[in-house]
N, CA, C, O and the ligand as a Tripos MOL2 file, in Angstrom:
@<TRIPOS>MOLECULE
protein
  257   255    65     0     0
PROTEIN
NO_CHARGES

@<TRIPOS>ATOM
      1 N          11.4120    9.3960   15.5860 N.3       1 MET1
      2 CA         11.1630    8.3560   14.6130 C.3       1 MET1
      3 C           9.5690    8.2670   14.0740 C.2       1 MET1
      4 O           8.7110    8.1380   14.9470 O.2       1 MET1
      5 N           9.2800    8.3120   13.1160 N.am      2 GLN2
      6 CA          7.8720    7.9000   12.6000 C.3       2 GLN2
      7 C           7.5130    6.5540   12.9180 C.2       2 GLN2
      8 O           8.3030    5.6620   12.6090 O.2       2 GLN2
      9 N           6.4690    6.2810   13.4720 N.am      3 THR3
     10 CA          5.9060    4.6900   13.6020 C.3       3 THR3
     11 C           4.8890    4.3220   12.6310 C.2       3 THR3
     12 O           4.6300    3.1370   12.4250 O.2       3 THR3
     13 N           4.1780    5.4580   11.9010 N.am      4 ASP4
     14 CA          3.2400    5.0220   11.0780 C.3       4 ASP4
     15 C           3.0550    6.1790    9.8690 C.2       4 ASP4
     16 O           3.3840    7.3340   10.1380 O.2       4 ASP4
     17 N           2.6560    5.9390    8.8650 N.am      5 ASP5
     18 CA          2.5710    6.9590    7.7800 C.3       5 ASP5
     19 C           1.3390    6.4170    6.8310 C.2       5 ASP5
     20 O           1.0550    5.2360    6.6360 O.2       5 ASP5
     21 N           0.6840    7.5650    6.2920 N.am      6 GLU6
     22 CA         -0.3800    7.4800    5.2190 C.3       6 GLU6
     23 C           0.1220    7.3150    3.9390 C.2       6 GLU6
     24 O           0.6260    8.2800    3.3630 O.2       6 GLU6
     25 N           0.0520    6.1800    3.3930 N.am      7 LEU7
     26 CA          0.3360    6.2980    1.9570 C.3       7 LEU7
     27 C          -0.7940    6.1820    0.9750 C.2       7 LEU7
     28 O          -1.8840    5.6360    1.1440 O.2       7 LEU7
     29 N          -0.3170    6.8110   -0.1000 N.am      8 ILE8
     30 CA         -1.4810    6.8040   -1.2730 C.3       8 ILE8
     31 C          -1.1520    5.7860   -2.2680 C.2       8 ILE8
     32 O           0.0230    5.5890   -2.5780 O.2       8 ILE8
     33 N          -2.1880    5.0760   -2.8290 N.am      9 TRP9
     34 CA         -1.8430    4.0760   -3.9330 C.3       9 TRP9
     35 C          -3.2030    4.2170   -4.8250 C.2       9 TRP9
     36 O          -4.3450    4.3390   -4.3840 O.2       9 TRP9
     37 N          -2.7950    4.1690   -6.1880 N.am     10 PRO10
     38 CA         -3.7600    4.1600   -7.1840 C.3      10 PRO10
     39 C          -4.3150    2.8350   -7.4770 C.2      10 PRO10
     40 O          -3.6390    1.8440   -7.7560 O.2      10 PRO10
     41 N          -5.6070    2.8870   -7.3930 N.am     11 CYS11
     42 CA         -6.2670    1.5890   -7.7900 C.3      11 CYS11
     43 C          -5.9510    1.0330   -9.2350 C.2      11 CYS11
     44 O          -5.8740    1.8630  -10.1410 O.2      11 CYS11
     45 N          -5.7860   -0.1370   -9.4880 N.am     12 GLN12
     46 CA         -5.3280   -0.6090  -10.5760 C.3      12 GLN12
     47 C          -6.3570   -0.9460  -11.4710 C.2      12 GLN12
     48 O          -6.0430   -1.2600  -12.6190 O.2      12 GLN12
     49 N          -7.6590   -0.9280  -11.0930 N.am     13 TYR13
     50 CA         -8.8310   -1.1630  -11.7390 C.3      13 TYR13
     51 C          -9.6280    0.1950  -12.0490 C.2      13 TYR13
     52 O         -10.1130    0.1450  -13.1790 O.2      13 TYR13
     53 N          -9.8520    1.1680  -11.5040 N.am     14 CYS14
     54 CA        -10.5730    2.2680  -11.7150 C.3      14 CYS14
     55 C          -9.5280    3.6550  -11.7330 C.2      14 CYS14
     56 O          -9.9440    4.7150  -12.2000 O.2      14 CYS14
     57 N          -8.2710    3.5390  -11.2300 N.am     15 GLY15
     58 CA         -7.4000    4.7360  -10.9640 C.3      15 GLY15
     59 C          -7.6880    5.6310  -10.0340 C.2      15 GLY15
     60 O          -7.0690    6.6920   -9.9560 O.2      15 GLY15
     61 N          -8.8170    5.2480   -9.0940 N.am     16 ALA16
     62 CA         -8.7710    6.2760   -7.7370 C.3      16 ALA16
     63 C          -7.6180    6.0660   -6.8310 C.2      16 ALA16
     64 O          -7.0890    4.9700   -6.6430 O.2      16 ALA16
     65 N          -7.2350    7.2630   -6.2420 N.am     17 GLU17
     66 CA         -6.5360    7.1580   -5.2990 C.3      17 GLU17
     67 C          -7.0630    6.8840   -4.0510 C.2      17 GLU17
     68 O          -8.1170    7.3920   -3.6710 O.2      17 GLU17
     69 N          -6.3270    6.0240   -3.3030 N.am     18 ASN18
     70 CA         -6.8740    5.4800   -2.0460 C.3      18 ASN18
     71 C          -5.7220    5.7130   -1.0650 C.2      18 ASN18
     72 O          -4.5830    5.8400   -1.5150 O.2      18 ASN18
     73 N          -5.9620    5.7770    0.2910 N.am     19 THR19
     74 CA         -4.7440    5.8150    1.2750 C.3      19 THR19
     75 C          -4.8200    4.5810    2.1020 C.2      19 THR19
     76 O          -5.8080    3.8480    2.0530 O.2      19 THR19
     77 N          -3.7740    4.3360    2.8730 N.am     20 VAL20
     78 CA         -3.6760    3.3980    3.8440 C.3      20 VAL20
     79 C          -2.4290    3.6880    4.9850 C.2      20 VAL20
     80 O          -1.3040    4.1240    4.7430 O.2      20 VAL20
     81 N          -2.9360    3.3480    6.1430 N.am     21 TRP21
     82 CA         -2.1500    3.4140    7.1630 C.3      21 TRP21
     83 C          -1.1710    2.4820    7.1580 C.2      21 TRP21
     84 O          -1.5220    1.3080    7.0390 O.2      21 TRP21
     85 N           0.2330    2.7950    7.2840 N.am     22 VAL22
     86 CA          1.0730    1.6870    7.3520 C.3      22 VAL22
     87 C           1.9120    1.5030    8.5750 C.2      22 VAL22
     88 O           2.5040    2.5280    8.9140 O.2      22 VAL22
     89 N           2.0800    0.6020    9.2130 N.am     23 ASP23
     90 CA          3.0330    0.5290   10.6120 C.3      23 ASP23
     91 C           4.4610    0.3490   10.1580 C.2      23 ASP23
     92 O           4.9260   -0.7140    9.7460 O.2      23 ASP23
     93 N           5.0490    1.3790   10.2620 N.am     24 LEU24
     94 CA          6.5560    1.5200    9.9990 C.3      24 LEU24
     95 C           7.3690    0.6410   10.8190 C.2      24 LEU24
     96 O           8.4300    0.1930   10.3830 O.2      24 LEU24
     97 N           6.9260    0.3600   12.0100 N.am     25 THR25
     98 CA          7.7520   -0.3010   13.0270 C.3      25 THR25
     99 C           8.0830   -1.8150   12.4600 C.2      25 THR25
    100 O           9.0820   -2.4450   12.8050 O.2      25 THR25
    101 N           7.1250   -2.2820   11.5690 N.am     26 VAL26
    102 CA          7.2590   -3.6280   11.1730 C.3      26 VAL26
    103 C           8.5600   -3.7440   10.4330 C.2      26 VAL26
    104 O           9.3740   -4.6160   10.7340 O.2      26 VAL26
    105 N           8.7880   -2.7920    9.3720 N.am     27 GLY27
    106 CA          9.9730   -2.5820    8.6940 C.3      27 GLY27
    107 C          10.0470   -3.6780    7.5370 C.2      27 GLY27
    108 O           9.1470   -4.5170    7.4910 O.2      27 GLY27
    109 N          11.1160   -3.7090    6.5670 N.am     28 GLY28
    110 CA         11.0280   -4.6710    5.5950 C.3      28 GLY28
    111 C           9.9210   -4.6880    4.6240 C.2      28 GLY28
    112 O           9.6620   -3.6330    4.0440 O.2      28 GLY28
    113 N           9.3240   -5.6090    4.4020 N.am     29 LYS29
    114 CA          8.3710   -5.6800    3.2680 C.3      29 LYS29
    115 C           6.9210   -6.1510    3.9160 C.2      29 LYS29
    116 O           6.7010   -7.0790    4.6940 O.2      29 LYS29
    117 N           6.0580   -5.2450    3.3610 N.am     30 GLN30
    118 CA          4.3190   -5.7170    3.8020 C.3      30 GLN30
    119 C           3.8860   -5.9070    2.3880 C.2      30 GLN30
    120 O           4.2510   -5.2580    1.4090 O.2      30 GLN30
    121 N           2.9080   -7.0690    2.4490 N.am     31 ASP31
    122 CA          2.2060   -7.4490    1.1660 C.3      31 ASP31
    123 C           0.9940   -7.8730    1.9280 C.2      31 ASP31
    124 O           0.8620   -8.6760    2.8520 O.2      31 ASP31
    125 N          -0.0310   -6.9580    1.1550 N.am     32 PHE32
    126 CA         -1.5200   -7.4870    1.6820 C.3      32 PHE32
    127 C          -2.4880   -6.8310    0.8100 C.2      32 PHE32
    128 O          -2.1660   -5.9390    0.0250 O.2      32 PHE32
    129 N          -3.5250   -7.2180    0.9320 N.am     33 VAL33
    130 CA         -4.7750   -6.8360   -0.0250 C.3      33 VAL33
    131 C          -5.5540   -5.9550    0.3250 C.2      33 VAL33
    132 O          -6.2330   -6.3030    1.2910 O.2      33 VAL33
    133 N          -5.8060   -4.7040   -0.1350 N.am     34 GLU34
    134 CA         -6.9050   -3.7580    0.2890 C.3      34 GLU34
    135 C          -7.8890   -3.5720   -0.8110 C.2      34 GLU34
    136 O          -7.5020   -3.8390   -1.9490 O.2      34 GLU34
    137 N          -9.0380   -3.1750   -0.6450 N.am     35 ASP35
    138 CA        -10.2570   -3.1330   -1.3210 C.3      35 ASP35
    139 C         -10.3550   -1.5400   -1.8280 C.2      35 ASP35
    140 O         -10.3940   -0.6150   -1.0170 O.2      35 ASP35
    141 N         -10.3870   -1.3620   -3.1470 N.am     36 CYS36
    142 CA        -10.5200    0.2410   -3.3620 C.3      36 CYS36
    143 C         -11.8410    0.6950   -2.7950 C.2      36 CYS36
    144 O         -12.8320   -0.0060   -2.5960 O.2      36 CYS36
    145 N         -11.6870    2.0310   -2.5590 N.am     37 ARG37
    146 CA        -12.9180    2.5160   -1.7560 C.3      37 ARG37
    147 C         -13.8730    2.8430   -2.7770 C.2      37 ARG37
    148 O         -15.0660    2.8670   -2.4740 O.2      37 ARG37
    149 N         -13.5270    3.0800   -3.8640 N.am     38 ILE38
    150 CA        -14.4630    3.5430   -5.1430 C.3      38 ILE38
    151 C         -14.9880    2.1900   -5.7870 C.2      38 ILE38
    152 O         -16.1930    2.0520   -5.5770 O.2      38 ILE38
    153 N         -14.5480    1.3890   -6.3460 N.am     39 CYS39
    154 CA        -14.7260    0.3540   -7.1030 C.3      39 CYS39
    155 C         -14.8090   -1.0530   -6.2650 C.2      39 CYS39
    156 O         -15.3770   -2.0370   -6.7400 O.2      39 CYS39
    157 N         -14.2240   -1.0540   -5.0440 N.am     40 CYS40
    158 CA        -14.4920   -2.5220   -4.2910 C.3      40 CYS40
    159 C         -13.6590   -3.6050   -4.7900 C.2      40 CYS40
    160 O         -13.8290   -4.7700   -4.4290 O.2      40 CYS40
    161 N         -12.6910   -3.2130   -5.6760 N.am     41 ARG41
    162 CA        -12.0110   -4.3540   -6.2330 C.3      41 ARG41
    163 C         -10.7710   -4.5480   -5.3450 C.2      41 ARG41
    164 O         -10.1830   -3.5810   -4.8600 O.2      41 ARG41
    165 N         -10.4380   -5.6530   -5.1690 N.am     42 PRO42
    166 CA         -9.2530   -5.8790   -4.2980 C.3      42 PRO42
    167 C          -7.8900   -5.7210   -4.9200 C.2      42 PRO42
    168 O          -7.5930   -6.5090   -5.8170 O.2      42 PRO42
    169 N          -7.0950   -4.8700   -4.5810 N.am     43 ASN43
    170 CA         -5.5460   -4.4210   -5.0810 C.3      43 ASN43
    171 C          -4.7810   -5.1320   -3.9520 C.2      43 ASN43
    172 O          -5.0550   -5.1320   -2.7510 O.2      43 ASN43
    173 N          -3.6760   -5.7920   -4.6450 N.am     44 ARG44
    174 CA         -2.5040   -6.2420   -3.7800 C.3      44 ARG44
    175 C          -1.7050   -5.0250   -3.5730 C.2      44 ARG44
    176 O          -1.5320   -4.2620   -4.5230 O.2      44 ARG44
    177 N          -1.1850   -4.7660   -2.3800 N.am     45 ILE45
    178 CA         -0.3240   -3.5910   -2.0050 C.3      45 ILE45
    179 C           0.9130   -3.8880   -1.3880 C.2      45 ILE45
    180 O           0.8760   -4.2370   -0.2080 O.2      45 ILE45
    181 N           2.0310   -3.8130   -1.9820 N.am     46 ILE46
    182 CA          3.2740   -4.1130   -1.5460 C.3      46 ILE46
    183 C           3.9550   -2.8190   -1.1880 C.2      46 ILE46
    184 O           4.0060   -1.8420   -1.9360 O.2      46 ILE46
    185 N           4.5540   -2.9040    0.2030 N.am     47 ILE47
    186 CA          5.1380   -1.6300    0.6800 C.3      47 ILE47
    187 C           6.8620   -2.2220    1.1250 C.2      47 ILE47
    188 O           7.1500   -3.2680    1.7080 O.2      47 ILE47
    189 N           7.5040   -1.4790    0.7720 N.am     48 LYS48
    190 CA          8.9680   -1.8950    1.1660 C.3      48 LYS48
    191 C           9.7100   -0.5010    1.6650 C.2      48 LYS48
    192 O           9.6540    0.5760    1.0720 O.2      48 LYS48
    193 N          10.4210   -0.7790    2.9020 N.am     49 ILE49
    194 CA         10.8570    0.1140    3.5430 C.3      49 ILE49
    195 C          12.5250   -0.2200    3.6860 C.2      49 ILE49
    196 O          13.0030   -1.1900    4.2750 O.2      49 ILE49
    197 N          13.1770    0.7200    3.0690 N.am     50 ASP50
    198 CA         14.6150    0.5720    2.8590 C.3      50 ASP50
    199 C          15.5770    0.7290    4.1970 C.2      50 ASP50
    200 O          15.0140    1.1950    5.1870 O.2      50 ASP50
    201 N          17.0280    0.3690    4.3210 N.am     51 ASN51
    202 CA         17.6800    0.8130    5.5230 C.3      51 ASN51
    203 C          17.5840    2.3370    5.9710 C.2      51 ASN51
    204 O          17.7620    2.6280    7.1540 O.2      51 ASN51
    205 N          17.2840    3.3680    4.9540 N.am     52 GLU52
    206 CA         17.3380    4.6640    5.2070 C.3      52 GLU52
    207 C          15.6900    5.0600    5.3730 C.2      52 GLU52
    208 O          15.2720    6.2150    5.2860 O.2      52 GLU52
    209 N          15.0810    4.2030    5.5560 N.am     53 GLU53
    210 CA         13.5840    4.4030    5.9600 C.3      53 GLU53
    211 C          12.8240    5.4070    4.7180 C.2      53 GLU53
    212 O          11.9900    6.3000    4.8670 O.2      53 GLU53
    213 N          13.4090    4.9270    3.5660 N.am     54 ASN54
    214 CA         12.4630    5.2480    2.3360 C.3      54 ASN54
    215 C          11.4440    4.3390    2.2270 C.2      54 ASN54
    216 O          11.5380    3.1140    2.3040 O.2      54 ASN54
    217 N          10.4190    5.0340    2.0360 N.am     55 ILE55
    218 CA          9.1880    3.8920    1.8020 C.3      55 ILE55
    219 C           8.6300    3.8500    0.4110 C.2      55 ILE55
    220 O           8.3030    4.8320   -0.2560 O.2      55 ILE55
    221 N           8.5710    2.7680    0.1060 N.am     56 PHE56
    222 CA          7.9110    2.6190   -1.3120 C.3      56 PHE56
    223 C           6.7500    1.7260   -1.4140 C.2      56 PHE56
    224 O           6.6620    0.6630   -0.8000 O.2      56 PHE56
    225 N           5.7490    2.2570   -2.3150 N.am     57 VAL57
    226 CA          4.5050    1.5980   -2.2330 C.3      57 VAL57
    227 C           4.1550    1.2560   -3.6540 C.2      57 VAL57
    228 O           4.2880    2.1010   -4.5390 O.2      57 VAL57
    229 N           3.7410    0.1250   -3.8850 N.am     58 GLU58
    230 CA          3.1310   -0.1720   -5.1100 C.3      58 GLU58
    231 C           1.8150   -1.0410   -5.1360 C.2      58 GLU58
    232 O           1.7250   -1.9390   -4.2980 O.2      58 GLU58
    233 N           0.8920   -0.8640   -5.9420 N.am     59 SER59
    234 CA         -0.3390   -1.4820   -6.0420 C.3      59 SER59
    235 C          -0.4020   -2.2560   -7.2050 C.2      59 SER59
    236 O           0.0730   -1.7370   -8.2140 O.2      59 SER59
    237 N          -0.9110   -3.4520   -7.3040 N.am     60 ARG60
    238 CA         -1.0710   -4.5770   -8.1930 C.3      60 ARG60
    239 C          -2.4290   -5.0700   -8.2170 C.2      60 ARG60
    240 O          -3.2270   -5.0680   -7.2800 O.2      60 ARG60
    241 N          -2.6450   -5.6050   -9.7060 N.am     61 ILE61
    242 CA         -3.8140   -6.4490   -9.6330 C.3      61 ILE61
    243 C          -3.7910   -7.8850   -9.1570 C.2      61 ILE61
    244 O          -3.0260   -8.7570   -9.5680 O.2      61 ILE61
    245 N          -4.5940   -7.9970   -8.3700 N.am     62 THR62
    246 CA         -4.7850   -9.4060   -7.9820 C.3      62 THR62
    247 C          -5.0830  -10.2840   -8.9210 C.2      62 THR62
    248 O          -5.7660  -10.0320   -9.9140 O.2      62 THR62
    249 N          -4.4680  -11.5970   -8.5840 N.am     63 ASP63
    250 CA         -4.4740  -12.6810   -9.6040 C.3      63 ASP63
    251 C          -5.6920  -13.2370   -9.6320 C.2      63 ASP63
    252 O          -5.8420  -14.1600  -10.4320 O.2      63 ASP63
    253 N          -6.7860  -12.8540   -8.8340 N.am     64 GLU64
    254 CA         -7.9990  -13.7640   -8.5570 C.3      64 GLU64
    255 C          -8.8800  -13.4160   -9.8920 C.2      64 GLU64
    256 O          -9.9720  -13.9560  -10.0690 O.2      64 GLU64
    257 ZN        -11.0540    1.1220   -7.6780 Zn       65 ZN65
@<TRIPOS>BOND
     1     1     2 1
     2     2     3 1
     3     3     4 2
     4     3     5 am
     5     5     6 1
     6     6     7 1
     7     7     8 2
     8     7     9 am
     9     9    10 1
    10    10    11 1
    11    11    12 2
    12    11    13 am
    13    13    14 1
    14    14    15 1
    15    15    16 2
    16    15    17 am
    17    17    18 1
    18    18    19 1
    19    19    20 2
    20    19    21 am
    21    21    22 1
    22    22    23 1
    23    23    24 2
    24    23    25 am
    25    25    26 1
    26    26    27 1
    27    27    28 2
    28    27    29 am
    29    29    30 1
    30    30    31 1
    31    31    32 2
    32    31    33 am
    33    33    34 1
    34    34    35 1
    35    35    36 2
    36    35    37 am
    37    37    38 1
    38    38    39 1
    39    39    40 2
    40    39    41 am
    41    41    42 1
    42    42    43 1
    43    43    44 2
    44    43    45 am
    45    45    46 1
    46    46    47 1
    47    47    48 2
    48    47    49 am
    49    49    50 1
    50    50    51 1
    51    51    52 2
    52    51    53 am
    53    53    54 1
    54    54    55 1
    55    55    56 2
    56    55    57 am
    57    57    58 1
    58    58    59 1
    59    59    60 2
    60    59    61 am
    61    61    62 1
    62    62    63 1
    63    63    64 2
    64    63    65 am
    65    65    66 1
    66    66    67 1
    67    67    68 2
    68    67    69 am
    69    69    70 1
    70    70    71 1
    71    71    72 2
    72    71    73 am
    73    73    74 1
    74    74    75 1
    75    75    76 2
    76    75    77 am
    77    77    78 1
    78    78    79 1
    79    79    80 2
    80    79    81 am
    81    81    82 1
    82    82    83 1
    83    83    84 2
    84    83    85 am
    85    85    86 1
    86    86    87 1
    87    87    88 2
    88    87    89 am
    89    89    90 1
    90    90    91 1
    91    91    92 2
    92    91    93 am
    93    93    94 1
    94    94    95 1
    95    95    96 2
    96    95    97 am
    97    97    98 1
    98    98    99 1
    99    99   100 2
   100    99   101 am
   101   101   102 1
   102   102   103 1
   103   103   104 2
   104   103   105 am
   105   105   106 1
   106   106   107 1
   107   107   108 2
   108   107   109 am
   109   109   110 1
   110   110   111 1
   111   111   112 2
   112   111   113 am
   113   113   114 1
   114   114   115 1
   115   115   116 2
   116   115   117 am
   117   117   118 1
   118   118   119 1
   119   119   120 2
   120   119   121 am
   121   121   122 1
   122   122   123 1
   123   123   124 2
   124   123   125 am
   125   125   126 1
   126   126   127 1
   127   127   128 2
   128   127   129 am
   129   129   130 1
   130   130   131 1
   131   131   132 2
   132   131   133 am
   133   133   134 1
   134   134   135 1
   135   135   136 2
   136   135   137 am
   137   137   138 1
   138   138   139 1
   139   139   140 2
   140   139   141 am
   141   141   142 1
   142   142   143 1
   143   143   144 2
   144   143   145 am
   145   145   146 1
   146   146   147 1
   147   147   148 2
   148   147   149 am
   149   149   150 1
   150   150   151 1
   151   151   152 2
   152   151   153 am
   153   153   154 1
   154   154   155 1
   155   155   156 2
   156   155   157 am
   157   157   158 1
   158   158   159 1
   159   159   160 2
   160   159   161 am
   161   161   162 1
   162   162   163 1
   163   163   164 2
   164   163   165 am
   165   165   166 1
   166   166   167 1
   167   167   168 2
   168   167   169 am
   169   169   170 1
   170   170   171 1
   171   171   172 2
   172   171   173 am
   173   173   174 1
   174   174   175 1
   175   175   176 2
   176   175   177 am
   177   177   178 1
   178   178   179 1
   179   179   180 2
   180   179   181 am
   181   181   182 1
   182   182   183 1
   183   183   184 2
   184   183   185 am
   185   185   186 1
   186   186   187 1
   187   187   188 2
   188   187   189 am
   189   189   190 1
   190   190   191 1
   191   191   192 2
   192   191   193 am
   193   193   194 1
   194   194   195 1
   195   195   196 2
   196   195   197 am
   197   197   198 1
   198   198   199 1
   199   199   200 2
   200   199   201 am
   201   201   202 1
   202   202   203 1
   203   203   204 2
   204   203   205 am
   205   205   206 1
   206   206   207 1
   207   207   208 2
   208   207   209 am
   209   209   210 1
   210   210   211 1
   211   211   212 2
   212   211   213 am
   213   213   214 1
   214   214   215 1
   215   215   216 2
   216   215   217 am
   217   217   218 1
   218   218   219 1
   219   219   220 2
   220   219   221 am
   221   221   222 1
   222   222   223 1
   223   223   224 2
   224   223   225 am
   225   225   226 1
   226   226   227 1
   227   227   228 2
   228   227   229 am
   229   229   230 1
   230   230   231 1
   231   231   232 2
   232   231   233 am
   233   233   234 1
   234   234   235 1
   235   235   236 2
   236   235   237 am
   237   237   238 1
   238   238   239 1
   239   239   240 2
   240   239   241 am
   241   241   242 1
   242   242   243 1
   243   243   244 2
   244   243   245 am
   245   245   246 1
   246   246   247 1
   247   247   248 2
   248   247   249 am
   249   249   250 1
   250   250   251 1
   251   251   252 2
   252   251   253 am
   253   253   254 1
   254   254   255 1
   255   255   256 2
@<TRIPOS>SUBSTRUCTURE
     1 MET1         2 RESIDUE 1 A MET
     2 GLN2         6 RESIDUE 1 A GLN
     3 THR3        10 RESIDUE 1 A THR
     4 ASP4        14 RESIDUE 1 A ASP
     5 ASP5        18 RESIDUE 1 A ASP
     6 GLU6        22 RESIDUE 1 A GLU
     7 LEU7        26 RESIDUE 1 A LEU
     8 ILE8        30 RESIDUE 1 A ILE
     9 TRP9        34 RESIDUE 1 A TRP
    10 PRO10       38 RESIDUE 1 A PRO
    11 CYS11       42 RESIDUE 1 A CYS
    12 GLN12       46 RESIDUE 1 A GLN
    13 TYR13       50 RESIDUE 1 A TYR
    14 CYS14       54 RESIDUE 1 A CYS
    15 GLY15       58 RESIDUE 1 A GLY
    16 ALA16       62 RESIDUE 1 A ALA
    17 GLU17       66 RESIDUE 1 A GLU
    18 ASN18       70 RESIDUE 1 A ASN
    19 THR19       74 RESIDUE 1 A THR
    20 VAL20       78 RESIDUE 1 A VAL
    21 TRP21       82 RESIDUE 1 A TRP
    22 VAL22       86 RESIDUE 1 A VAL
    23 ASP23       90 RESIDUE 1 A ASP
    24 LEU24       94 RESIDUE 1 A LEU
    25 THR25       98 RESIDUE 1 A THR
    26 VAL26      102 RESIDUE 1 A VAL
    27 GLY27      106 RESIDUE 1 A GLY
    28 GLY28      110 RESIDUE 1 A GLY
    29 LYS29      114 RESIDUE 1 A LYS
    30 GLN30      118 RESIDUE 1 A GLN
    31 ASP31      122 RESIDUE 1 A ASP
    32 PHE32      126 RESIDUE 1 A PHE
    33 VAL33      130 RESIDUE 1 A VAL
    34 GLU34      134 RESIDUE 1 A GLU
    35 ASP35      138 RESIDUE 1 A ASP
    36 CYS36      142 RESIDUE 1 A CYS
    37 ARG37      146 RESIDUE 1 A ARG
    38 ILE38      150 RESIDUE 1 A ILE
    39 CYS39      154 RESIDUE 1 A CYS
    40 CYS40      158 RESIDUE 1 A CYS
    41 ARG41      162 RESIDUE 1 A ARG
    42 PRO42      166 RESIDUE 1 A PRO
    43 ASN43      170 RESIDUE 1 A ASN
    44 ARG44      174 RESIDUE 1 A ARG
    45 ILE45      178 RESIDUE 1 A ILE
    46 ILE46      182 RESIDUE 1 A ILE
    47 ILE47      186 RESIDUE 1 A ILE
    48 LYS48      190 RESIDUE 1 A LYS
    49 ILE49      194 RESIDUE 1 A ILE
    50 ASP50      198 RESIDUE 1 A ASP
    51 ASN51      202 RESIDUE 1 A ASN
    52 GLU52      206 RESIDUE 1 A GLU
    53 GLU53      210 RESIDUE 1 A GLU
    54 ASN54      214 RESIDUE 1 A ASN
    55 ILE55      218 RESIDUE 1 A ILE
    56 PHE56      222 RESIDUE 1 A PHE
    57 VAL57      226 RESIDUE 1 A VAL
    58 GLU58      230 RESIDUE 1 A GLU
    59 SER59      234 RESIDUE 1 A SER
    60 ARG60      238 RESIDUE 1 A ARG
    61 ILE61      242 RESIDUE 1 A ILE
    62 THR62      246 RESIDUE 1 A THR
    63 ASP63      250 RESIDUE 1 A ASP
    64 GLU64      254 RESIDUE 1 A GLU
    65 ZN65       257 GROUP 0 **** ****
């Protein structure tokens, strides 16, 4: 079983692709803020892992 994975998320401000390592052992839902490596703006990253271990990643504009 995989314990971590590298996911790609698009920056919501400049469109650049960023990668983030995710700890899959946490399970459920993860919600945190990551800065874009290109424009340095904060994106809210939401990761969901379902019961079949499918991983969904979503990036959103932060409210700040
Ligand atoms: Zn960006």
